[in-house]
LUMDRENLO-25934 format. One record per residue (C-alpha): x, y, z; residue in three letters. Coordinates in steps of 0.5 Angstrom, whole numbers. Example, Ala and Ser with C-alpha at 12.3 -4.5 7.8 and 13.67 -1.06 7.14 Angstrom:
   east  north     up  code
     25     -9     16   ALA
     27     -2     14   SER
REM end
This chain:
   east  north     up  code
   -194    383    252   MET
   -197    385    259   ALA
   -193    389    263   LYS
   -189    385    269   GLY
   -192    378    265   PHE
   -187    374    268   ASP
   -184    369    264   PHE
   -181    364    269   ASN
   -189    362    272   ARG
   -191    360    265   LEU
   -185    356    264   ASP
   -186    353    269   GLN
   -193    351    269   ALA
   -193    349    262   LEU
   -187    345    265   ARG
   -192    342    270   GLU
   -197    340    266   LEU
   -193    337    260   LEU
   -191    331    267   ALA
   -197    329    268   CYS
   -197    327    261   ILE
   -193    322    260   PRO
   -192    320    254   ASP
   -197    323    252   GLY
   -202    318    255   ALA
   -209    321    256   LEU
   -213    318    262   ASN
   -219    318    260   ARG
   -223    316    265   GLU
   -230    319    266   GLY
   -228    325    259   LEU
   -236    325    256   THR
   -235    326    248   ASP
   -238    333    251   ARG
   -232    335    255   LYS
   -227    332    249   ALA
   -229    335    244   LYS
   -229    342    249   LYS
   -223    339    251   LEU
   -219    339    244   ALA
   -222    345    242   ALA
   -218    349    248   GLU
   -212    345    247   ILE
   -212    348    240   ARG
   -213    355    241   GLU
   -208    355    248   ALA
   -203    352    242   ILE
   -204    358    238   GLU
   -204    363    243   ARG
   -197    360    245   LEU
   -195    360    238   ARG
   -196    366    237   ILE
   -193    369    244   LEU
   -188    364    241   GLY
   -186    369    236   GLN
   -187    375    239   ASP
   -181    374    244   ILE
   -177    371    239   ASP
   -172    377    238   ALA
   -172    375    231   ILE
   -177    377    225   ARG
   -181    371    221   GLN
   -182    373    214   PRO
   -188    376    210   ALA
   -187    371    205   THR
   -185    363    205   VAL
   -187    360    198   PHE
   -189    353    199   ASP
   -190    350    191   PRO
   -192    345    194   TYR
   -198    347    198   ARG
   -204    345    194   PRO
   -207    350    194   GLU
   -200    353    190   VAL
   -200    347    186   LEU
   -208    348    185   GLY
   -206    355    182   ARG
   -201    351    178   PHE
   -205    347    174   THR
   -211    350    173   GLY
   -207    357    170   GLU
   -205    352    165   THR
   -211    347    163   LEU
   -214    355    162   LEU
   -208    356    157   ALA
   -210    351    153   GLN
   -215    351    147   GLU
   -221    350    148   ARG
   -224    345    143   HIS
   -233    342    140   PRO
   -234    338    146   LEU
   -237    332    141   GLU
   -230    332    137   GLU
   -226    330    144   VAL
   -223    323    141   VAL
   -222    317    148   ASN
   -215    318    150   PHE
   -212    315    157   TYR
   -210    320    164   GLY
   -214    323    168   SER
   -214    330    171   GLY
   -218    337    171   VAL
   -223    341    166   TYR
   -228    347    163   ALA
   -234    346    159   LEU
   -235    353    155   TYR
   -242    355    153   TYR
   -244    359    146   THR
   -251    359    144   GLY
   -256    362    145   ASP
   -261    359    151   PHE
   -262    367    155   LYS
   -259    365    162   ALA
   -253    363    159   TYR
   -252    370    154   LYS
   -248    373    159   PRO
   -242    368    158   ILE
   -243    367    152   ARG
   -236    368    147   GLY
   -232    370    156   LYS
   -227    367    157   GLU
   -231    365    164   THR
   -234    356    164   PRO
   -241    354    165   ILE
   -237    348    169   TYR
   -231    346    172   ILE
   -230    339    173   GLY
   -225    333    174   LYS
   -223    326    173   ALA
   -221    321    178   ASP
   -214    316    176   PRO
   -217    308    176   SER
   -212    307    181   GLY
   -209    312    188   THR
   -202    311    184   HIS
   -203    311    177   ALA
   -196    315    175   PRO
   -197    315    168   THR
   -204    317    164   PRO
   -205    309    161   GLU
   -204    307    168   GLU
   -210    313    171   GLN
   -214    310    165   GLY
   -218    313    160   PRO
   -221    318    166   LYS
   -221    324    163   LEU
   -223    323    156   ALA
   -230    319    160   GLY
   -232    325    163   ARG
   -232    328    158   LEU
   -237    323    154   GLY
   -241    322    159   GLU
   -243    330    159   HIS
   -245    330    152   ALA
   -249    325    153   LYS
   -253    330    159   SER
   -253    336    153   ILE
   -255    330    148   ARG
   -261    328    152   ALA
   -264    335    155   ALA
   -269    339    150   LYS
   -267    345    150   ASN
   -259    345    150   LEU
   -254    343    143   LEU
   -249    340    145   VAL
   -245    343    139   GLU
   -246    350    143   ASP
   -241    347    148   PHE
   -234    348    147   GLU
   -229    344    153   CYS
   -221    345    155   ARG
   -218    340    159   TYR
   -212    338    162   LEU
   -208    330    164   VAL
   -204    330    170   VAL
   -200    327    176   LYS
   -205    324    180   SER
   -208    329    187   GLY
   -207    335    182   LEU
   -213    336    179   GLN
   -218    336    186   THR
   -213    342    188   ALA
   -214    346    181   ALA
   -221    344    181   GLU
   -222    347    188   ASP
   -217    353    185   PHE
   -222    354    180   LEU
   -227    354    183   ILE
   -226    359    186   GLU
   -223    364    180   ARG
   -231    363    176   PHE
   -236    360    179   LEU
   -239    357    174   PRO
   -246    356    175   ILE
   -247    349    173   TRP
   -243    347    179   ASN
   -247    344    186   ASN
   -241    349    190   GLU
   -245    355    186   ILE
   -251    352    189   LYS
   -256    355    183   ILE
   -257    351    177   CYS
   -254    344    181   LYS
   -254    337    178   GLY
   -251    336    171   PHE
   -245    332    174   GLY
   -251    327    177   LYS
   -252    319    174   HIS
   -258    317    175   GLY
   -257    308    175   ASP
   -258    308    181   ALA
   -265    307    185   ALA
   -265    312    190   SER
   -261    317    185   THR
   -268    317    181   ARG
   -272    318    188   ALA
   -268    324    189   ASN
   -272    330    187   THR
   -270    333    182   ARG
   -264    338    181   SER
   -264    345    177   GLU
   -260    343    171   TRP
   -265    337    170   ASP
   -270    342    172   THR
   -268    347    166   LEU
   -266    342    162   HIS
   -271    336    162   PRO
   -269    330    157   GLY
   -265    326    162   ARG
   -269    319    164   ALA
   -267    318    169   TRP
   -270    325    172   ALA
   -276    325    171   THR
   -279    318    173   SER
   -284    317    176   ALA
   -280    317    183   ASP
   -276    323    180   ASN
   -280    328    186   LYS
   -280    335    183   PRO
   -275    341    185   ASN
   -279    346    189   PRO
   -276    352    185   LYS
   -279    352    176   THR
   -274    354    171   PRO
   -276    362    172   ASP
   -274    362    177   GLN
   -268    358    177   ILE
   -266    363    170   ILE
   -266    370    174   ARG
   -263    367    180   ASP
   -257    365    175   ILE
   -258    372    171   LEU
   -257    376    179   ALA
   -251    371    179   HIS
   -247    373    174   TYR
   -249    382    175   ALA
   -246    380    182   ALA
   -241    376    179   HIS
   -238    379    172   PRO
   -236    374    167   PRO
   -228    375    166   ARG
   -227    377    158   GLU
REM end
């Protein structure tokens, strides 16, 4: 704190400022969207600086850590770790069941780009299946979403000319509605699975090709490396600028930079 800081002056200035905005009603006359955006950013910065100032002048210190089990990142970690404790199942043997949730796919085959993760605990893909409705407290009300999503993935893999569905295993976990997104975020950040769009290396595995607008998109890296899905090889589908060899090099470079977990 600067020497000679006048707290009384600051207090008076803040009171005068708040008095200019009765009941929080702001007169936007003459305030353009650009100015409003800039002003909002400055207000947020001022609030943060005042928050820090309030902590500095408080004689009682703030705790270094506050455990809140309801924070999304905490719930995501709990749910993600629970998924990782589940048994792995052959993807092709998953039966239909009720529930939405989170899942992980693992590769056990000989495709050269994926040899670094064969027999390892690093998934090739992390995903989630959302429930049928916004409020679905039971698996029955959630619908067979998780099993359906795994079935869609098995279908995509069977369509690929250079992949075998028997080379894939999965873990899955039915969760309370709303937890699947936090768990997916945690697991993607932890494992950086190369088929997830967020990693930007071999994206496109989870795409659907039902709509004409989807078929007209640029062919994904996944469909370039693993051709076979009819909608992704149609005349409307534009070729990806990367070749399969370039994608494989990107995958292997990723594994070199982020060694798979045992």
